[in-house]
C-alpha positions in Angstrom: -2.5 47.1 7.4 -2.8 43.7 6.5 0.0 42.3 8.9 0.5 38.2 9.0 3.7 38.8 11.3 5.7 37.3 8.8 9.3 39.0 7.1 9.0 41.5 4.1 11.4 41.2 1.5 14.2 44.0 1.3 14.6 45.7 -2.0 17.3 44.3 -4.2 19.3 46.5 -6.0 20.3 46.2 -9.4 17.2 45.0 -10.7 14.5 42.4 -9.9 14.5 38.7 -9.2 10.9 38.2 -9.4 10.8 39.2 -13.3 13.3 36.4 -14.1 11.4 34.1 -11.7 8.1 34.8 -12.5 7.8 35.4 -16.1 4.2 35.2 -17.6 2.6 32.3 -18.4 1.5 32.1 -22.0 -2.7 32.6 -20.5 -1.1 35.5 -18.2 -2.3 33.4 -15.5 0.2 32.7 -12.1 1.5 29.4 -11.9 -0.9 27.1 -9.9 -0.8 27.3 -6.5 -2.3 23.5 -6.1 -0.2 20.4 -6.9 -1.5 17.7 -8.9 -2.1 16.0 -5.9 -4.4 18.6 -4.0 -2.2 19.6 -1.6 -2.5 23.4 -1.4 0.5 25.3 -1.4 1.9 28.5 0.7 1.7 31.8 -0.8 3.4 35.2 -0.3 1.5 38.5 0.1 1.4 41.5 -1.8 0.2 44.7 0.3 -0.7 48.2 -1.6 -2.6 51.2 -0.1 -6.2 50.7 -1.0 -6.3 53.2 -4.1 -3.8 51.8 -6.0 -4.9 48.2 -5.4 -8.3 49.0 -6.7 -7.0 50.6 -9.9 -4.8 47.5 -10.4 -7.6 45.2 -9.9 -9.5 47.1 -12.9 -6.7 47.1 -14.6 -6.0 43.3 -14.0 -9.7 42.5 -14.5 -10.2 44.4 -18.2 -6.8 42.3 -19.3 -9.1 39.6 -20.1 -7.2 37.0 -19.0 -7.7 35.4 -15.1 -4.7 37.3 -14.0 -5.9 38.5 -10.9 -6.1 36.0 -8.2 -7.9 36.3 -4.3 -7.4 39.7 -3.0 -7.8 40.9 0.7 -8.6 43.7 2.2 -7.8 45.2 5.7 -11.0 45.8 8.4 -10.7 49.6 7.6 -10.2 49.3 4.0 -6.5 51.0 4.1 -4.9 47.9 2.1 -5.4 45.6 -0.3 -3.6 41.9 -0.5 -2.9 40.2 -3.5 -2.3 36.7 -3.1 1.3 35.5 -5.1 3.4 32.9 -5.4 5.5 31.6 -2.5 8.8 32.9 -3.5 7.9 36.6 -4.9 8.8 38.4 -1.4 12.5 37.4 -2.4 12.6 40.2 -4.8 9.8 42.0 -4.7 10.8 45.8 -5.3 7.6 47.6 -6.2 8.2 51.1 -4.4 5.1 51.5 -1.9 4.3 48.1 -1.5 5.6 45.6 0.2 5.7 41.7 -0.2 5.6 39.7 2.9 6.7 36.2 3.0 4.6 33.7 4.8 6.1 30.2 3.8 6.1 28.4 6.9 4.3 30.7 8.2 0.7 29.6 7.8 -0.8 31.8 5.0 -1.9 29.1 2.6 -3.9 29.8 -0.4 -7.4 28.8 0.6 -10.2 26.9 -1.2 -13.2 28.5 -2.6 -15.8 29.9 -0.3 -13.3 29.7 2.7 -12.6 32.3 5.3 -9.7 34.8 4.7 -6.7 33.4 5.9 -5.5 36.4 8.0 -7.5 37.9 10.9 -9.5 41.1 10.6 -9.3 40.9 6.7 -12.4 40.1 4.2 -12.3 39.0 0.9 -12.7 42.0 -2.1 -11.8 38.9 -4.8 -12.6 35.8 -2.8 -10.8 32.5 -4.3 -12.7 31.0 -7.4 -11.9 28.8 -10.0 -9.8 31.3 -12.3 -6.7 30.5 -10.5 -5.7 30.6 -6.8 -2.9 33.2 -7.1 -1.8 36.6 -9.6 1.2 36.7 -11.2 3.6 38.9 -9.7 5.2 40.1 -13.1 1.3 41.1 -14.1 0.7 42.5 -10.6 4.0 44.8 -11.3 3.0 45.9 -14.4 -0.7 46.9 -13.0 0.6 48.6 -9.8 3.0 50.5 -11.9 -0.4 51.5 -14.4 -2.1 52.3 -11.5 0.3 54.5 -10.0 0.8 56.8 -12.9 -3.1 57.1 -13.3 -2.7 58.0 -9.4 -0.2 60.6 -10.2 -1.7 61.9 -13.3 -5.1 62.4 -11.5 -4.0 63.9 -8.7 -2.1 66.5 -10.9 -5.0 67.1 -12.4 -6.5 69.3 -9.4 
């Protein structure tokens, strides 16, 4: 499992503040992770089981827009980690996933062609010019669709 030693967000009853805080941008990209002066910002990390994460990556990539940012995998490929904007963990409540708040904990959106920011991990999708992080609203929708697809496939057996 991807572990960065940070605190995960508790489920918020009665709805999600994530959606309210992170409305999709018109081009479905995440808010920029780099300020105009070139300073790299911290990010949060959404971790999911690899099967659901791989389905979500496929869903996001089929969407056409640069809706998926860097994605980490753990050394055993049991989990995937999506880099998301800082503050996402405060309201993340997607069942079967966790969002780790890393602000102040050293996890930062890396530059292109850099080593993963978490030891024992590798890049499934390395950082590139399409955008630094995944929009949490778009990720939430993709993870939900992925969970439904997996459930349907498992029920067909």
